[in-house]
Residue, then its C-alpha position, 0 to 999 in steps of 0.5 A: m334536724t333539718t339542713p339545706w342538704n335534706y332537700r338535695y338527696a336523690l329520690r333513690t335514697e328514700g328507700m335506703g336505711s341502716s343495717i340493723i346488723r351493723e348497728l347490733l355489731k356495736l354490742t360486740e364492743q361491750a364485754d358483758v354482752i354475748s352476741f349471736a348477732g353478726g355474721l362474723p367469722a372467728p378471728e382466731v382462725f384468721p391465717t394471720e402469720a400467712f398474711k404477714a409472710a404474704s405481705d412481706k413477699v409481695l412488697r419485697e418482690m413486686p412492690a411496683k405492681a402491688l402499689q400501682y393502678s391495675t385492670t378492673e377485672g382483677y389480678l390475673p393469678l387470683r382469677q385463675l386460682i378462683v377458676q381452678h378452685m370452682a372447677r372442683y365444685g363442677i363450675y367450669a369457667h375461664e378467667e374472662n368470666v371472672l371479675i374481682t369485686s370489693g367484697s360480695q356486697q359490691a358484686l350485689d351492688l354491681i348487679g343492681r346497677l346493671l339490671i334494676n330499673p326503678g320499680d323492677k320486681i326481684l324474686t327472692e326467698r322469704p326470708t333473704y339476705l339483708g345485704a341484697l335488700q339494702a344494695w337494691a333499695a338504692y335502685q328502687a326495686r320491688y320484691v316478689t317472695v317465695p317462702i323457704d322451709q328445711d329444704g330451701l326455696q319451696t319451688e311448688l310455690l314458684e310458678e305463681a311468683l314467676r307470673a308476676g314477671p320478676k327481672f331475675m331471681y336471687i337465690l342462696p342455695n347453700f346454708q342460706n343467710p339467714g335461714g341456714v337451710t340448704m336447697s335440696l337437689e330435687r328443688r335445685m333441678k326444678l328451679v333451674q328448669m323453671a327459670d329456663h322455661h320462663g326466661v328469668p335469670i338467677v343470681e346464685d349467691d354462694p358465700y358459704g358453699q365451702l363451709r359444709y360440716s355434715g351431709e353431701h355436697l350438692p351441685p351448684l345451680v350454675r352447673l345444673d343450668c349448664e346440664n339443662l342447656e346441654s340437654h337441649a341438643s340444638n343450642g350447644r351452649g356451655y357454662f356461663s352462656g345461660n341463665i345464671l350469674y354466680t357470686s362468692t367471696f373470700s370473706k368467710t374462708l380467708a378474712p372479711g377485712l380483705r373485702l374480696g369477692w367475685i362475680v362469674a358471668p357470661v363474657d358480655v355480661l361481665a364486660r358490662c359489670v366491668q364498665c359499672k365497676q370502673g365508675m365505682d372504684l376503678h378496680t379492687s385493691t391490687f395489693t390486697q388481691m396479690v396478698a390474698y393470692e399468696v395466702a391461698r395458692d398451692g393448696k393453702l386455702d384448702q388446708h385453711v378451710k379444713l380448719i374452719r370447718e372443724v372449728y365451726a362444726e363444733r360451735r354449731d353442735v354446741m349451739l344446737a345441743a344448748m338450744d335443745r337443753y335451754f329453749p322452751s318447746e314452743v320454739t323451733w329452729t333449723r339444723p344447718d349442715g354448714g354456713l354460719f347461721l341458724w333460724a328460729w321461729l317463736p310463737e306468733s305473739i312474740d315480737t323479737a325486736e321487742l324481745l331483743k331489748e329485754a335480752v340485751e338489757n336484762h340478760q346481756v345476750a344479743f341476736v338479730p330480729g328476723n323481720a329485717f330479712y323480710p322485704d315486706g317487714s313480716g317475720k316479727n316472730t323470728m330470729r337469726l343466730n350466728f354460731s361462728m363467732a363465739r367460743p363454745e363456752k360463750i355459746e353455751e352461756g349465751i343460749r342459756r341466757l336467751g332460753a331464760v329470756l324466752k321462758e320469761r316472756l312465754a310465762n308472762e304471756q300465759p295469763m294473757f292467753a287465759l284471759a283471752a280464753l274466757 
């Protein structure tokens, strides 16, 4: 329908579109559909009682502060807690390096607003996080992509991509969304060295780093960047004076409804981010920040993360075992050491967007078609599966249903293959 507004939209809106994931989340409202579509944390592990107690404490002891305007940078005790927590993973920052954002999605939008001019090239993994593509579509970014495999970004293919002159690289090294893969230490070191050599900064997005269920923790890119800089004795620079901006969130460790994330950056970069945020929303909810701090302080976040790891590790294992049982041999998939997702490759003849319609209508099971995660719209034979939301018995049944869909589709295609061979 044409209205007078159709002629008044800014040019930047032309590249914007709705998130297929947000649309698919509507399926979770249908009781008969088992959905592996959303990146949803399990609601049964939300620390509900802790939030009740924290909300009561904040409103009882600090109501004027909690309900008032505040600084753009964020609630200082929460920023200090983030600094202390990141230090355990080898990320050494100061409070002035941290900006609290309204979810990590706002952090990505701030970065886009700060860095991207129309037509700028951004280097991403292929596939990559859909939310970043959505955030930067408004700034009319273009993309240079490098494929991933079981060990993350294929750094042996990075040199040619860097010659295209990207403004920055966007990398998810831990349990990547959507692939579930983790970048190896060797590749992390190579990536950091190449970024330094070519003068191309990195946005390191790490929403899942604490959610490791197997294998050894690997150092974040920002730590390796610091060590790389320190190896050049002449510069004497330290953390957050180099090539990395780091983002993370409480959405996967406390609750996504908080809408609390953060950016860690050099002081001068962070000051610019603060200016951008002031034009967006002045500051993130003071009350929410104070409540989150009370829930997370004194080691309570660490204890809660332990519970999450136990629950999600079991669900990952159930999904992988069910796929081994029910999926046809023509399908392959990743085996993540953490995070919320795994990634599957189907025969190239299968379009998972079409497969999804069949899966929902005839078998009441949902997933995300993989092409949404490719800047160029390729990857039509791939899919993302989430294992954190559904309980183990639902995972078992949902994968059985999805396996039946796949077998039916492959069986229907066999006569076509035979005819093509004649």
